N, C-alpha and C positions, 0 to 999 in steps of 0.2 A: 244551288245550283236549279234552274229551272228548265222544264221538259216540256212538250207537249208531244202527247201521243194520238195516232190518229190509226184509225181500225173500220176500212172499208167492211161491208156486209152485203149481205144479196140486195137488202132492200131499206140501206141506212147506211148512215156516215157517224160513226161513235168516235168522240175525243175526250180527252182527260189531259188535264193539267197535273203535273209534281211538279214539287217544292222540294228540294234534298230530301229525295225519297219516300215523299208522302204526299198522297194523292188531295188535293184541294179543291178539282173542281173536274165535275164530269158530264157532258152533254151529248145526248142521241139527236141523231135529224133523222126523223124517217122521211124517205122519198116514195111518194106516192106513185108518181108514175113507174116505178120499177117495178108493183104488183104485180104479178100475173107474168107473159110473157114480155122480152125486152126484146123488140124487134133489132135495134140498131146495132153497131159496133159497140164491144163493150168502152172504148176510149172517148167514144162518144158521149160517158155519162161524168168524165172529168171535168166540166166545166161549169156543170151544178152543182156537182160536188164539191168542187173550191168555190163555189158562191155560199153553200151551205156552212163551208169550216168557218168562212170569213164573218159571215152573218152572226155566228155563234159567239166567236169571237168578238165581238162587237157589242154585243148584247150580257157582258156581265163577265167575260172571262177574261183576267187581268195578263196578259201577256208580256208586260212592257220588263224588260229585262232578260229576256228569254234568250236559253244556250241552244236550244237543238230541238228541230221539229223529228220526229221518230213515228215510220208509217210500218205496216207488216209489206212485207217484200213477198212475191208472187213466183210466177215459174219460170224464172231465170234461168240460165246456164248453171251447169252444176257446179256449187262453189264449198267450201270450208265454214263450218259454224261461228258465227260473228256478230258484228254489227259493222256496215258497209257503208258509208259515203253515197249517196247518191249523185250521179254523174250521167253524163251525156249517152254512153254505150248502154246503162241501167235502162234508162228513160228507152231510148230504141229499141230494146230487147221486148220490155216491157208493152212497149203501144205495137210490135209484130204478133206478139203471142205464139212465139213457133211452137212453143210448148204446152199451150193449150190455155184457155178460156179462163178464169179465174177471177172470184171480185177483187184477192190479192193484187192481183195485178197493177189495181190502181192507187194499192196504196203510194207506191213515189212518186206517182203522175200529179198525183193530189199535193205529198208532201212539198215536192220542188218548189213550187210557187207562193207556197206558203211563209216555209222558211225565207225564201227572197224577198217576203213582206216584213220579216224583221231580220233579215241581213244575218241570217244566223244559217248551220249547215242543215240539210236534208237526209236523215238516215233511213237504213233500214234493219231489222234483226233477224238472224236465223229463218230466212226465205225458205218457202216450201221445197227450193230445192237444195237444200246442205245436204253434199254428197260426202258422205265418209265413210265410204263402208271399204270392207277388205277385198281384193281381186279375185278372191274364193267366192265371197259373198254375189258375186256380179254375173256367174254363171246359173243360164236356167234350167239348162238339158236342151235347150234346138239351138245350132249354130245358128249366128244371126240375129238373135235374139237376147239380149240383155236386161236382166233383173238390172232398176234404176229405183234411187234412192228421191223420191218423193213424199212427202210426210208432215206431220203436224210438230215440222220440228221446232217451232216457237212455243208450244207449253212445253214439246217433251224435254228442252231442253230447260226450260226454266224449272221447272220440277225437279230435273236430274241435279240441278246448281244447288236449289232450293232444300234438296234433300240433304247435299253434301255442305253446306252451311249450317245447317241443324248440326251436324255430326263436328262440325269445326274440321271437317276432312277437305282437302283439296279434293276435288271433281274430278282432277285426272288421278288419282291416288285410289280411287273405287271403281268397282266393276257393280253396276249396275241392269237391272231389267226394265223400261220403263213404258207402262200399257196407256197408249189413251185409246179414250173410248167414246167415241161419240156419233154423229152419221157414219162416220167410217173409222175405224179400227187400224191404228199404228203402233206395232208393236217394236222396241226397239233391244239390242243389244249395246252398252256402252264399257268400254275399256281406254285407258289412258287418256280421257277428255276427250273421247271421237267415239262415235254415235257406228261401229261399227258395221253394223246390217239392221235392216229396219222394214218391215213389209208395207209395199204401195199399197194402201186400199182400196185404190181403185183398179187396180190388178191381181191383186193377190191377198192371204192371210184371211183373218177370221169376217164373217158378214156383222156389219153393226145396224143401227136403226134404218138407214137408207142404202147403203152400202152394200154391196152382194160378196164382195172380198174375193175369193177366187173359186171357180167354176170348175166343172170340169168339161176339159178342152173339146173331146167328141161332140159332146152333146150341145155346145156352146157354136162351134163350127157350123154341125149342123143347120142350128136354127140361124147362124149371120148366111148362110147360102142357100136358105129358103126360100127367099123373099118373103117370110111371113112377118115383116118388120123393116124399116127402113134403116140404115147404118144408126142416124141421129135417133132412132126409135131406141134401137139397141144400146145404144150407152144410157138415154136416157134409164131406159128401166132399169138398169145394173145399176147406175152411178145415183140415180135420184128415188129410183123407187123400187131397189131392193133390198136386203136384207129384211128385217124384222116385220118392216113394210109389206115386204110382197106376199108376205105368209099372212100376216094381220089387217092388212088393211089401215094399219095406223103405228106412226112412231113414237107416240106417248106415250113412256112407260107406265108412266102411272093408270093410264088405261087401261095397259097391260097384265099390271098386277091386278086392276079390277077384274080383269075377266080371266085370271087365273083362280084368285078366292072366290068366285062365284062358279067354278068347277072347268072352264071351257078347257079342255083336253090340248087342240091346239094352241092353245098363247103358253101352256106349260110346258108345251112340248120344244117351240119354238123357241121361248125364252132360255130355255135349259139347254136346247141345242147352240148358241148366239155362246152361252160364260164359255161352254164344251170348245166351243172353235178358240176361246181368247185364250184360254188355257191351256189348249196344245200349242198355241205359237211362243208363249211362256217358255214351254218345256221344251220349245227348239230353241229357243235363243240362251235357255241356258245350255244348251250342249254347243253354241257357239261360244261361250265362256268357257267349256271346260267342265262346267257344271258350278266355278269360284262363284259364287254369285252373293255381295254383300245385300242386297237388297231389291225388295221388288218393288216399285211405284206403280200406283193405280192412280190417272186423271182425268181429268175432261169431265165431258157434262152426264155422260151416265155414272160418273165415279159418286155423283151425289146421292145415289138411292142405294139404300142401306141392302135392299135385296140383292143389288149385284154385284154389291161388294161381299157380299156375305157368303153368296152364291160360287164368286171366285177364289175368293181366301178359304175353303172348304179345299180345293182343287189345288191351288199353288201354295198354300204357306210350306211344303215341306223346301221349296226349290230353295227360299231364303225369307228372312224376315219383310212381311208387309206394312207397305207405308201407302197411306192414302191423302191424296189433293185433291179433293172435291174441287168439278168444276174448271175452268181455264180462264183467268183473266190477263186475255191475249195483252189489254191498255198495261196493266201494271207489269209484263214481261218485255214488251216494249222499251217501257222506260228504264229498267233497271239495266237491259241493254247499252240505252243512251249512257245511265250515269255510269257504267263500267268503262265506257272509254274517255266521257270528262271525269272522272275522277284517277284517269292513269291506271286504274287494274287491268283493260285488256287495250288490246291495238286496234285503232280504227283502220278497218280493212278497206281496199280499193278493187273495185270490180273490174273485173280484165276478161 
């Protein structure tokens, strides 16, 4: 079986070819025109990203005998975890971007024409909008405002299933906490094969490298109503310039560690505060699972840093044994989802 995986990012389109589960080729096509502020609508990027993928395939990536094209899903309607066929409704929803603008919205829009070229299905796996939250988890504390499930679902689910395979135990039989650490932090509780609670890193939870996570409500309201910043400026401050970056002017953990080693007290305090908040959220998810936790899984870009893992492990290893899956290979996670459908381990889902 042969699968082409496509991952759009802010300034590039990444593709990889997988044959019988093994990666055989990878290519990153940078888009210099996207460096800096992109003024046009997101959907306007589709033609040149599709053209970039086609050029890459024409220049050495053999897609003869392709079985499927799979891409990252975006901010779709709430849906269950799984692999979905790209249909017209999905494309319309992504073009409308009613739930927000994000590069992941481009995945299905790029995959469909490439799949049509090869007369194979276009798929998405575990979109950002995977929503399996328990009813109680939706209450926010203010009637009319619900907690929503928007998270790093693709990497989170891939890490949970990888752990289940390593233990020879069905994912549905495990009670897990998964902490994805990156620009934003998503910490989730998994029970009976479902992600029953998760913090939306743009709204709540720990701060990450560039996202502020949860903020005190009253000062935030005062700031929003003070006219000191426009709505767009405030959103950018919290979502792209928050977190560690807002305290230290950098989101580079290596630079942060250099400052700590040089005796910078603010760098040390901000780093420790980030770890402290992640540990608090892990503890909260342990309560969601009534204290019965088989493992805590730590993954994502920050998980490659020994200092992060050592500091976090010292605070959370009382909850359950800690397993680390450093980084995030989203192209592989996409391919794994496609193969699960192709070999009929999982059923292909329909977006409705």
